[in-house]
C-alpha positions as CSV (number, residue, x, y, z in Angstrom):
1,M,118.1,37.8,46.6
2,E,117.3,34.5,44.8
3,S,118.8,32.4,47.5
4,Q,117.1,34.3,50.3
5,L,113.6,33.9,48.8
6,S,114.2,30.2,48.1
7,L,115.3,29.3,51.6
8,F,112.6,31.4,53.2
9,V,110.0,29.4,51.1
10,Q,111.4,26.2,52.5
11,S,111.5,27.5,56.0
12,Y,107.8,28.3,55.7
13,R,107.2,24.8,54.3
14,M,108.9,23.4,57.3
15,R,106.6,25.7,59.3
16,K,103.5,24.0,57.6
17,S,104.7,20.7,59.0
18,L,104.8,22.1,62.4
19,I,101.3,23.3,62.2
20,I,100.0,19.8,62.1
21,L,102.2,18.8,64.7
22,L,100.5,21.1,67.1
23,F,97.2,19.6,66.6
24,H,97.8,15.9,65.7
25,L,98.3,15.3,69.5
26,L,95.1,17.1,70.7
27,P,92.8,14.2,70.5
28,V,95.2,11.9,72.3
29,A,96.1,14.4,74.9
30,L,92.5,14.5,76.1
31,Y,92.4,10.7,77.1
32,S,96.0,9.5,77.1
33,Q,98.7,10.0,79.8
34,V,101.4,7.5,79.0
35,L,104.7,9.1,79.7
36,M,107.0,6.0,79.2
37,N,110.0,6.3,76.9
38,K,110.6,4.5,73.6
39,D,112.6,1.6,74.9
40,S,110.1,0.8,77.7
41,L,107.2,0.9,75.4
42,L,108.9,-1.5,72.8
43,K,109.4,-3.9,75.7
44,L,105.7,-4.1,76.3
45,L,104.9,-5.2,72.7
46,P,105.5,-9.0,73.1
47,L,103.1,-8.9,76.1
48,A,100.3,-6.9,74.3
49,K,97.0,-8.5,73.5
50,E,94.8,-7.5,70.6
51,D,92.7,-5.0,72.4
52,T,92.3,-1.2,72.9
53,N,95.4,-1.1,75.1
54,A,97.5,-2.4,72.3
55,V,96.1,0.4,70.0
56,K,97.3,3.0,72.6
57,L,100.7,1.3,72.9
58,Y,101.2,1.4,69.1
59,I,100.3,5.1,69.1
60,N,102.7,6.0,71.9
61,I,105.5,4.2,70.2
62,G,104.8,6.0,67.0
63,Q,104.8,9.3,68.8
64,Q,108.3,8.6,70.2
65,L,109.6,7.9,66.5
66,D,107.7,10.1,64.1
67,S,109.9,13.1,64.2
68,S,113.3,11.2,64.1
69,E,112.1,8.1,62.1
70,P,109.0,9.1,60.3
71,N,108.5,6.0,58.2
72,V,109.0,3.8,61.4
73,G,106.4,6.0,63.2
74,K,104.0,5.6,60.3
75,M,104.3,1.7,60.4
76,Y,103.3,1.6,64.1
77,Y,100.4,4.2,63.5
78,K,99.3,2.0,60.6
79,K,99.2,-1.1,63.0
80,A,97.2,0.9,65.4
81,G,94.6,1.9,62.7
82,D,94.2,-1.7,61.4
83,L,93.8,-3.0,64.8
84,S,91.2,-0.4,65.6
85,R,89.2,-1.1,62.5
86,K,89.2,-4.9,63.4
87,L,88.0,-4.1,66.9
88,N,85.5,-1.4,65.6
89,Y,87.1,1.0,68.0
90,P,86.4,4.5,66.7
91,K,88.5,6.5,69.2
92,G,91.5,4.3,68.0
93,I,90.7,5.0,64.4
94,I,90.7,8.7,65.1
95,K,94.0,8.5,67.0
96,Y,95.6,6.6,64.1
97,I,94.4,9.2,61.6
98,S,95.4,12.3,63.6
99,N,99.0,10.9,64.2
100,Y,99.5,9.3,60.8
101,T,98.3,12.5,59.0
102,F,101.1,14.4,60.9
103,V,103.6,12.3,59.1
104,L,102.0,12.7,55.8
105,N,102.0,16.4,56.1
106,M,105.7,16.4,57.2
107,Q,106.5,14.4,54.0
108,G,104.2,16.7,51.9
109,L,101.5,14.2,51.1
110,Y,98.7,16.7,51.5
111,D,96.1,15.1,49.4
112,S,96.4,11.8,51.3
113,S,96.3,13.6,54.7
114,L,93.1,15.4,53.7
115,L,91.2,12.2,52.7
116,L,92.2,10.6,56.0
117,N,91.3,13.8,58.2
118,L,87.8,14.0,56.4
119,E,87.3,10.4,57.4
120,G,88.2,11.3,61.0
121,V,85.7,14.1,61.1
122,A,82.9,11.8,59.8
123,I,83.6,9.2,62.5
124,A,83.8,11.8,65.3
125,R,80.4,13.2,64.1
126,A,78.9,9.8,63.9
127,T,80.1,8.9,67.5
128,K,79.1,12.5,68.9
129,D,82.5,12.8,70.5
130,S,83.1,16.6,70.9
131,S,86.6,16.4,72.0
132,N,87.7,14.1,69.1
133,L,85.6,16.2,66.7
134,A,87.3,19.5,67.7
135,G,90.8,17.9,67.0
136,T,89.9,16.3,63.7
137,L,88.3,19.6,62.6
138,F,91.5,21.3,63.2
139,N,93.6,18.7,61.5
140,T,91.2,18.9,58.4
141,G,91.6,22.6,58.4
142,T,95.3,22.3,58.4
143,S,95.2,20.0,55.4
144,Y,93.1,22.5,53.4
145,S,95.5,25.3,54.3
146,F,98.4,23.1,53.0
147,L,96.5,22.8,49.7
148,G,95.9,26.5,49.6
149,E,92.1,26.1,50.1
150,F,92.0,28.9,52.9
151,E,88.2,29.3,52.7
152,N,87.6,25.7,53.7
153,A,90.5,25.9,56.1
154,V,88.9,28.8,58.1
155,R,85.5,27.0,58.0
156,Y,87.0,23.9,59.8
157,Y,89.2,25.9,62.2
158,E,86.2,28.1,63.4
159,E,84.0,25.1,64.1
160,G,86.8,23.5,65.9
161,R,87.7,26.6,67.9
162,R,84.1,26.8,69.2
163,L,84.3,23.3,70.5
164,F,87.6,23.8,72.1
165,E,86.6,27.0,74.0
166,K,84.4,25.0,76.6
167,Y,87.4,23.1,77.9
168,G,89.4,26.1,79.2
169,N,92.6,24.2,78.5
170,E,95.8,26.6,78.5
171,V,97.6,24.2,76.1
172,I,94.8,24.2,73.7
173,E,94.5,28.0,74.0
174,A,98.2,28.3,73.2
175,K,97.9,26.1,70.2
176,C,94.7,28.0,68.9
177,N,96.6,31.3,69.0
178,D,99.5,29.6,67.0
179,I,97.1,28.5,64.3
180,L,95.6,32.0,64.2
181,Q,99.1,33.2,63.7
182,V,99.5,30.9,60.9
183,L,96.3,31.9,59.1
184,Y,97.2,35.5,59.3
185,F,100.7,34.7,58.0
186,N,99.3,33.0,55.0
187,M,97.1,36.2,54.4
188,E,100.2,38.4,54.7
189,N,98.8,40.2,57.7
190,Y,102.1,40.1,59.6
191,P,101.3,42.5,62.4
192,K,98.2,40.4,63.3
193,A,100.4,37.1,63.0
194,I,103.0,38.6,65.4
195,E,100.2,39.5,67.9
196,F,98.9,36.0,68.1
197,G,102.3,34.4,67.9
198,E,103.5,36.4,70.9
199,K,100.5,35.3,72.9
200,S,101.2,31.7,71.9
201,V,104.9,31.8,72.9
202,A,104.1,33.5,76.2
203,A,101.5,30.7,77.0
204,S,103.9,28.0,75.9
205,R,106.7,29.2,78.2
206,E,104.3,29.3,81.1
207,I,103.0,25.8,80.4
208,G,106.7,24.6,80.1
209,D,106.0,22.3,77.0
210,K,109.4,22.3,75.2
211,R,108.0,20.9,71.9
212,L,105.2,23.3,71.8
213,L,107.5,26.2,72.6
214,G,109.9,25.2,69.9
215,M,107.2,25.2,67.3
216,T,105.7,28.5,68.3
217,L,109.1,30.1,68.4
218,N,109.7,29.0,64.8
219,N,106.3,30.3,63.6
220,L,106.8,33.6,65.3
221,G,110.4,34.0,64.1
222,L,109.2,33.6,60.4
223,S,106.8,36.5,60.9
224,Y,109.6,38.7,62.3
225,V,111.7,37.8,59.3
226,K,108.8,39.0,57.1
227,T,108.8,42.4,59.0
228,N,112.5,42.7,58.8
229,K,113.0,42.2,62.6
230,I,116.0,40.0,62.0
231,D,117.8,40.1,65.4
232,R,114.5,39.0,67.0
233,A,114.1,36.3,64.5
234,V,117.5,34.9,65.0
235,A,117.0,34.8,68.8
236,L,113.8,32.8,68.4
237,F,115.3,30.4,65.8
238,T,118.5,29.8,68.0
239,E,116.3,29.0,71.1
240,A,114.0,26.8,68.9
241,L,117.0,24.9,67.6
242,K,118.2,24.3,71.2
243,L,114.9,23.0,72.1
244,G,114.9,20.7,69.1
245,V,118.2,19.2,70.2
246,E,116.9,18.7,73.8
247,T,113.6,17.0,72.7
248,D,115.4,15.1,69.8
249,D,113.0,16.6,67.3
250,K,114.9,16.4,64.1
251,N,112.2,17.9,62.1
252,L,112.3,21.1,64.2
253,Q,116.2,21.2,64.0
254,A,116.0,21.0,60.1
255,A,113.6,23.8,60.1
256,Q,115.8,26.1,62.3
257,Y,118.8,25.3,60.2
258,L,117.2,26.4,57.1
259,N,115.8,29.5,58.8
260,L,119.2,30.5,60.1
261,C,120.6,29.9,56.7
262,D,118.2,32.1,55.1
263,V,119.0,34.9,57.6
264,A,122.7,34.2,57.0
265,L,122.1,34.8,53.3
266,K,120.2,38.1,54.0
267,E,123.2,39.3,56.0
268,S,125.8,38.0,53.5
269,E,127.4,36.0,56.2
270,Y,128.4,33.3,53.8
271,G,130.4,31.2,56.3
272,K,127.3,30.6,58.3
273,V,125.3,29.8,55.1
274,K,127.5,26.7,54.5
275,H,127.3,25.7,58.2
276,F,123.6,25.6,58.4
277,A,122.9,24.3,55.0
278,D,125.3,21.3,55.7
279,K,123.4,20.6,58.9
280,A,120.0,21.0,57.2
281,L,121.1,18.6,54.4
282,I,122.1,15.8,56.7
283,I,118.8,15.8,58.6
284,A,116.8,16.3,55.4
285,R,118.4,13.1,53.9
286,E,117.9,11.2,57.2
287,L,114.1,12.0,57.4
288,N,113.5,12.0,53.6
289,L,112.5,15.6,53.6
290,H,113.1,16.1,49.9
291,E,112.1,19.7,49.5
292,S,114.3,20.5,52.4
293,E,117.2,18.6,50.8
294,L,116.6,20.4,47.5
295,I,116.8,24.0,49.3
296,A,119.8,23.0,51.3
297,M,121.7,22.0,48.2
298,K,120.6,25.3,46.6
299,G,122.1,27.3,49.5
300,L,125.3,25.3,49.1
301,S,125.3,26.2,45.5
302,F,125.0,30.0,46.4
303,Y,127.8,29.5,49.0
304,Y,130.2,28.0,46.5
305,S,129.2,30.7,43.8
306,Y,130.2,33.3,46.4
307,K,133.6,31.4,47.0
308,K,134.0,31.3,43.1
309,E,134.2,27.5,43.2
310,Y,131.8,27.3,40.3
311,K,132.1,23.6,39.6
312,L,130.9,22.7,43.1
313,A,128.2,25.3,42.7
314,K,127.0,23.9,39.5
315,E,127.1,20.3,41.0
316,Y,124.8,21.2,43.8
317,A,122.5,23.1,41.7
318,E,122.1,20.2,39.2
319,Q,121.5,17.8,42.1
320,A,118.7,20.3,43.3
321,L,117.3,20.2,39.8
322,T,117.2,16.5,39.7
323,I,115.2,16.4,43.1
324,S,112.8,19.2,41.7
325,Y,112.0,16.9,38.7
326,R,111.7,13.6,40.7
327,F,109.3,15.0,43.2
328,N,107.7,17.7,41.1
329,F,108.7,20.8,43.1
330,K,107.9,23.4,40.4
331,S,108.4,26.6,42.3
332,Q,111.8,25.4,43.5
333,R,112.7,24.3,40.0
334,A,112.2,27.7,38.6
335,K,114.5,29.0,41.3
336,V,117.2,26.4,40.5
337,F,116.9,27.4,36.8
338,T,117.8,30.9,37.7
339,Q,120.8,29.8,39.7
340,L,122.0,27.5,36.8
341,S,121.5,30.5,34.4
342,N,123.7,32.7,36.5
343,L,126.4,30.0,36.9
344,A,126.3,29.6,33.0
345,Y,126.8,33.4,32.5
346,V,129.6,33.3,34.8
347,A,131.1,30.6,32.7
348,Q,130.5,32.8,29.6
349,D,128.2,30.1,28.3
350,M,125.6,32.6,26.9
351,P,123.4,30.1,25.0
352,L,123.2,27.8,28.2
353,G,122.5,30.9,30.4
354,E,119.8,32.0,28.0
355,Y,118.2,28.5,28.0
356,Y,118.1,28.2,31.8
357,A,116.7,31.8,32.1
358,S,114.0,31.1,29.6
359,Q,113.1,27.8,31.4
360,S,112.8,29.7,34.7
361,E,110.5,32.4,33.0
362,L,108.3,29.8,31.4
363,L,108.0,27.8,34.6
364,G,107.0,31.0,36.5
365,D,104.4,31.9,33.9
366,S,103.0,28.3,34.1
367,L,102.8,28.6,38.0
368,I,100.9,31.9,37.8
369,N,98.5,30.4,35.2
370,E,98.0,27.4,37.3
371,T,97.0,29.6,40.2
372,I,94.5,31.6,38.1
373,H,93.0,28.6,36.5
374,L,92.5,26.9,40.0
375,K,90.9,30.1,41.4
376,T,88.6,30.4,38.4
377,A,87.7,26.7,38.6
378,E,86.8,27.1,42.4
379,L,84.6,30.1,41.6
380,D,82.9,28.1,38.8
381,K,82.2,25.3,41.2
382,K,80.9,27.5,43.8
383,Y,78.5,29.3,41.4
384,E,77.2,25.9,40.0
385,S,76.6,24.6,43.5
386,E,74.5,27.7,44.4
387,K,72.7,27.6,41.1
388,K,71.8,23.8,41.8
389,E,70.5,24.6,45.2
390,S,68.4,27.5,43.8
391,H,66.9,25.1,41.2
392,I,66.0,22.6,43.9
393,L,64.4,25.3,45.9
394,K,62.3,26.3,42.8
395,L,61.3,22.9,42.2
396,E,60.1,22.4,45.8
397,T,58.1,25.6,45.6
398,E,56.4,24.4,42.4
399,K,55.5,21.2,44.0
400,K,53.9,22.9,46.9
401,V,51.9,25.1,44.6
402,Q,50.7,22.0,42.8
403,Q,49.6,20.3,45.9
404,L,47.6,23.5,46.9
405,S,45.9,23.5,43.5
406,L,44.8,20.0,44.0
407,Q,43.4,20.6,47.4
408,R,41.4,23.5,46.0
409,R,40.1,21.5,43.1
410,S,38.7,18.9,45.5
411,I,36.9,21.8,47.3
412,F,35.4,22.7,43.9
413,N,33.3,19.5,43.9
414,Y,31.6,20.5,47.1
415,M,31.2,24.3,46.9
416,L,30.1,24.9,43.3
417,V,30.2,28.6,42.5
418,G,31.9,29.6,45.7
419,G,34.6,27.1,45.1
420,I,35.2,28.5,41.5
421,L,35.7,32.0,43.1
422,V,38.1,30.8,45.7
423,L,40.0,28.8,43.2
424,G,40.3,31.8,40.9
425,I,41.6,33.9,43.9
426,I,44.1,31.2,44.8
427,S,45.4,30.8,41.3
428,L,45.8,34.5,40.9
429,L,47.9,34.6,44.2
430,T,49.9,31.6,43.1
431,Y,50.8,33.1,39.8
432,R,51.8,36.3,41.5
433,T,53.9,34.4,44.1
434,Y,55.6,32.3,41.3
435,S,56.2,35.5,39.2
436,Q,57.8,37.2,42.3
437,K,60.0,34.2,43.0
438,Q,61.1,34.0,39.3
439,K,62.2,37.6,39.4
440,L,63.9,37.2,42.8
441,Q,65.6,34.1,41.3
442,Q,66.8,35.8,38.2
443,Q,68.0,38.8,40.2
444,R,70.0,36.3,42.5
445,I,71.5,34.6,39.3
446,S,72.4,38.0,37.9
447,E,74.1,39.0,41.2
448,L,76.1,35.7,41.3
449,E,77.2,36.1,37.7
450,T,78.3,39.6,38.5
451,E,80.1,38.6,41.6
452,K,81.8,35.7,39.7
453,Q,83.0,38.2,37.1
454,L,84.3,40.7,39.6
455,T,86.1,37.9,41.5
456,A,87.6,36.7,38.2
457,T,88.7,40.3,37.4
458,E,90.3,40.6,40.9
459,A,92.2,37.2,40.3
460,V,93.4,38.5,36.9
461,L,94.5,41.9,38.2
462,K,96.3,40.4,41.2
463,G,97.9,37.8,38.9
464,E,99.0,40.8,36.6
465,E,100.5,42.7,39.6
466,Q,102.2,39.5,40.9
467,E,103.7,39.1,37.5
468,R,104.8,42.7,37.4
469,T,106.4,42.3,40.7
470,R,108.1,39.2,39.6
471,L,109.4,40.6,36.5
472,A,110.6,43.8,38.1
473,K,112.6,41.6,40.7
474,D,113.9,39.4,38.0
475,L,115.0,42.5,36.1
476,H,116.6,44.3,39.1
477,D,118.0,41.3,40.9
478,G,118.8,39.1,37.9
479,L,119.5,41.2,34.8
480,G,120.7,44.1,37.0
481,G,123.2,41.8,38.9
482,M,124.3,40.4,35.6
483,L,125.0,43.7,34.0
484,S,126.8,45.0,37.0
485,G,128.9,41.9,37.0
486,I,129.8,42.4,33.5
487,K,130.7,46.0,34.2
488,Y,133.0,44.8,37.0
489,S,134.6,42.2,34.6
490,F,135.2,45.0,32.1
491,N,136.9,47.3,34.7
492,T,139.0,44.3,35.6
493,M,140.0,43.6,32.1
494,K,140.9,47.3,31.5
495,E,143.5,47.2,34.3
496,N,145.1,44.2,32.7
497,L,145.0,45.4,29.0
498,I,147.2,47.8,27.0
499,M,145.2,49.7,24.5
500,T,145.7,52.4,22.1
501,P,144.1,55.8,22.5
502,E,141.4,55.0,20.0
503,N,140.6,51.7,21.7
504,H,140.6,53.4,25.0
505,Q,138.1,56.0,23.9
506,A,135.9,53.2,22.4
507,F,136.2,51.2,25.6
508,E,135.0,54.3,27.7
509,R,132.1,54.9,25.3
510,S,131.1,51.3,25.7
511,M,131.2,51.6,29.5
512,D,129.0,54.7,29.3
513,M,126.5,52.7,27.2
514,L,126.6,49.9,29.8
515,D,125.9,52.4,32.5
516,S,122.9,53.9,30.6
517,S,121.6,50.3,30.0
518,I,121.8,49.7,33.9
519,K,119.9,52.9,34.5
520,E,117.2,52.2,32.0
521,M,116.7,48.7,33.3
522,R,116.2,50.1,36.8
523,R,113.9,52.6,35.6
524,V,111.8,50.0,33.8
525,A,111.8,47.7,36.9
526,H,110.6,50.7,39.0
527,N,107.8,51.5,36.6
528,M,106.5,47.8,36.6
529,M,106.3,47.8,40.4
530,P,107.4,50.9,42.4
531,E,108.8,50.1,45.7
532,S,107.4,53.2,47.4
533,L,103.9,51.9,46.6
534,I,104.4,48.9,48.6
535,R,106.4,50.5,51.5
536,F,104.7,54.0,51.8
537,G,101.3,53.9,50.1
538,L,99.5,55.5,47.3
539,D,100.0,59.1,48.2
540,T,103.7,58.9,48.3
541,S,104.0,56.6,45.3
542,L,101.9,59.0,43.0
543,R,103.8,62.0,44.3
544,D,107.2,60.2,43.3
545,F,105.7,59.2,40.0
546,C,104.6,62.7,39.1
547,N,108.1,64.2,40.2
548,D,109.8,61.6,38.0
549,I,107.9,62.7,34.9
550,N,108.7,66.4,35.8
551,Q,112.3,65.7,36.0
552,S,112.4,63.9,32.8
553,G,111.2,67.2,31.1
554,A,108.7,65.4,29.0
555,L,105.7,66.9,30.7
556,E,104.9,69.3,33.6
557,V,102.8,67.3,36.2
558,S,101.3,69.0,39.1
559,Y,100.3,66.7,42.0
560,Q,97.9,67.6,44.9
561,S,96.5,65.3,47.7
562,I,93.8,66.3,50.1
563,G,93.1,64.3,53.3
564,F,95.5,61.5,52.5
565,K,97.9,61.9,55.5
566,D,96.5,58.9,57.6
567,V,94.8,57.1,54.8
568,N,95.8,53.3,54.6
569,L,94.3,51.8,51.5
570,E,94.2,48.0,50.9
571,Q,97.1,47.2,48.6
572,T,95.1,45.9,45.8
573,T,93.0,49.1,45.7
574,A,96.0,51.3,45.9
575,I,97.7,49.4,43.1
576,T,94.5,49.6,41.0
577,I,94.3,53.5,41.4
578,Y,98.1,53.9,40.7
579,R,97.8,51.9,37.4
580,I,94.8,54.1,36.4
581,V,96.5,57.3,36.9
582,Q,99.6,56.0,35.2
583,E,97.6,55.0,32.1
584,L,95.8,58.3,32.0
585,I,99.1,60.3,32.2
586,S,100.5,57.9,29.5
587,N,97.5,58.6,27.2
588,A,97.9,62.4,27.7
589,L,101.6,62.2,26.8
590,K,101.2,59.9,23.8
591,H,98.0,60.9,22.2
592,A,97.0,64.4,23.4
593,S,100.3,66.2,23.0
594,A,99.7,67.7,26.4
595,K,102.3,70.1,28.0
596,S,101.0,70.1,31.5
597,I,98.9,67.9,33.6
598,I,97.1,68.2,37.0
599,V,96.7,65.2,39.3
600,Q,94.5,65.5,42.3
601,V,93.5,62.8,44.9
602,A,91.2,63.6,47.8
603,N,89.7,61.6,50.7
604,T,86.4,62.7,52.5
605,T,85.4,60.3,55.2
606,G,86.0,57.1,53.2
607,H,85.0,58.7,49.9
608,I,87.9,58.8,47.5
609,S,88.0,61.1,44.4
610,V,90.7,61.1,41.7
611,T,90.9,63.9,39.1
612,V,93.4,64.0,36.1
613,E,93.2,67.1,33.8
614,D,95.5,68.0,30.8
615,D,95.7,70.9,28.4
616,G,96.1,68.6,25.3
617,S,94.3,68.3,22.1
618,G,91.2,66.7,23.6
619,F,88.9,64.2,21.7
620,D,85.2,63.3,21.1
621,I,84.3,61.2,24.1
622,T,81.7,59.4,22.1
623,L,84.5,57.5,20.3
624,L,85.4,55.8,23.7
625,K,82.4,53.5,23.1
626,K,84.0,52.2,19.8
627,S,87.5,52.1,21.3
628,K,89.2,48.7,21.3
629,G,92.5,49.9,22.7
630,I,94.0,47.9,25.4
631,G,94.9,50.9,27.6
632,W,91.2,52.1,28.0
633,T,90.0,48.4,28.3
634,N,92.5,48.0,31.2
635,I,91.1,51.2,32.9
636,Q,87.6,50.2,32.5
637,H,88.4,46.8,34.1
638,R,90.1,48.5,37.0
639,L,87.2,50.8,37.5
640,D,84.8,47.9,37.7
641,F,86.8,46.1,40.1
642,I,86.8,49.1,42.6
643,K,83.2,49.8,41.8
644,A,84.1,53.5,40.7
645,K,82.1,56.1,39.1
646,L,83.6,57.7,36.0
647,D,83.1,61.2,34.4
648,I,85.0,62.3,31.4
649,S,84.9,65.9,30.0
650,S,86.6,66.6,26.8
651,Q,86.3,68.5,23.4
652,P,88.7,68.7,20.4
653,G,91.3,71.4,21.2
654,K,90.1,72.0,24.8
655,G,91.9,69.3,26.8
656,T,90.6,66.5,28.8
657,S,89.3,66.1,32.5
658,V,88.8,62.6,33.9
659,H,87.1,62.4,37.3
660,I,86.9,59.1,39.3
661,E,84.9,58.5,42.6
662,F,84.6,55.3,44.8
663,D,84.0,54.5,48.4
664,V,86.4,52.6,50.7
C-alpha cells in the first residue's frame, strides 16, 4: 500500500506540471501562428534582428524544446524576455513569462513561478490587454494552486474565466473544463472532477490537438484511479502515453509511466512495475525531474523487495532517500523511511528498523504540524487585514465628523442663538452615529474572532482525523503486514524444526498470542478510523460500532435511526458526530457502570438530532462546568464546530440522557 500511495502522489505531481502546460500557451495562441519545426527555426536565428520578430522566434524555439530539453527551452525564453525588456515590448515580456513559468512549474520551482506570473498580471492590467490578462490570470491561479493556496487560485481562475468567455473559443473552453477538473480533484470532489474531465477530453478529441488531448487524458485518468475505475484509467494512461510518444512530449511520457506503475502496484503486477519504473527513471534523469526520479527509484525498491532481492531494494531506497534530502522532498522522505524500515525488519535488524520507523513517524507529524501552522498563519493574516481596513474606515468616518463640526461652528458666528441650537442637534446626531458605528464595529470584530476560532477548530479537528487516518493505515498496512510476515516466518521455521512436545506446545501458544496481537491491532486501527464511515456514511458506521460493542459483551447498546436512508452528510460533520457518540458511550462504559445504552439519530428536513441515554449511575451536571477532562473538552469543541445545541439530563443513580441538535 505504501508504494501505491507514493507513486500516485508523484503521478499527481506530474499532473500539476501539465496544468500549467495547458495555459502557458494561451496568450501566445491568440496572436502567434508560427508552425515551423525546430530545425527550421534555428536556421533563422543568424538572420534575426533585435526586434519583436526575434522575440517571437526565441519563444517558438523554446516551445519546441521545453518538454524534451527544459533547460535549453528556458535559455531561449530568457533571451526573449531580455530582448522584450530592452525593446519595452509588453506583449513579449508576457510571452516570456507565460512560457518560462511553464518550465519552472515542471521543475517544481513554484515560488519563482508565482513572482513572475504576478508581474505578468500587472503588465497585462497596465496595457489593458484583456486576452493577455486572461492568460496571465490563469497562470497565476495555477501557481497559487501548486503552493496550496486554493482560495487565491480560485479568485484568479474566476477572473480569467470571465474574460475568456467572450472569445467563444473551443480550445479555451476545453482547457477551462480541464482546470475545473483539477480544482475539484484538489478538493477531493472526484465525481465533479470526472464530469468536467470527460467534457474536456471530448472537446479535445473534436479539436484534434494531440498535446491537449494527452494532458486531459492524464488528468481524467487520475480521477478514475481515485474512484477505483482502474480499467478506464489504464486505457486513458495508455492512450496518453501513445500521444506523448507521437508528439515527443517526454514530460507527458514520464507522467504516464508513473501512472501505469502505480496501477501495476495496485494490481500486484510486479513485472509491469519494473518495466514502467525503469522507463520513468530514464526520462526523469534526462529532464532533471528529481521527484519523479525519486519515486521511480522507490517503485524499483518495492519491485526488488517483492523479488526478495533485498540488497538491490535497499540500494534504490537509499538513493531515493539521498534525493529527498538534496531537494527537500519531505513527504516522499517519510515514505522512503517506511520502506527502509520494512527492509531492515526483513533483514532482522530490529534497531535500524525501529529507527527508520520513528523517523517516518516524526516526519509525518512534522508535515501535519506545518500544515496546521500555515493554515493558522493564513487566518491570522486575513483577520489582521480586515481589522486594518476597519480601522481605516473608522478614521475616515471620524475625519468627516470633524469637518462637519467645523462647518457648523462657522455658522455659529452668523446665526447666534439659532446656530447654537443647530450645533447642539448636530452634535447629538454625530454622537449617536459614532456610538452606533462603534457598536457595529465591535460586533464585526467579535464575529471575526469567532469565525477565526471556529476555522482554527476546524483545522485542528481535520488535522486530528487526518492523523487518526494515517496512524490507522500505518497500523494496518505497516505493523499488520509486519506481524503477518512474522507469523509466516514462524510457520516456515516450524516445518524445518524438530521440537519436543513441550516446545511444540509452547510454540503453538506463541502463535495463538501472535494471532491475538494481529486481531487487537486491527481492532485499534478500525476504532481510529472506521472504513465504513468513509465508504458508507454515518448511519452504517454508527450501527456497526454499536453492534461491535454488543458482540463484545461489555455493554448492551440499542441503535435506532430515523430518516437517515438518503442522508449524505459532509464527511467532516459525519466524523464529528461519530466521535461525539463514541466518546459518550465510552464515558458511560468507564464512569457510569451502565448496563445498557440507547443511541438514536434522526433527520427531519435538514435538522439532525442525536440522543444517547444510559441506565448508569448518573452524576450532578453542575460538575461539568468544573470538569477539566480531555473527553468532555473534546466533545464541547466538536459541538462548537458544528454549531450544535446540547441538553444533558442526569441525576445520581438515575442514569444520563444527552440530546444534541444541529442544522445541516
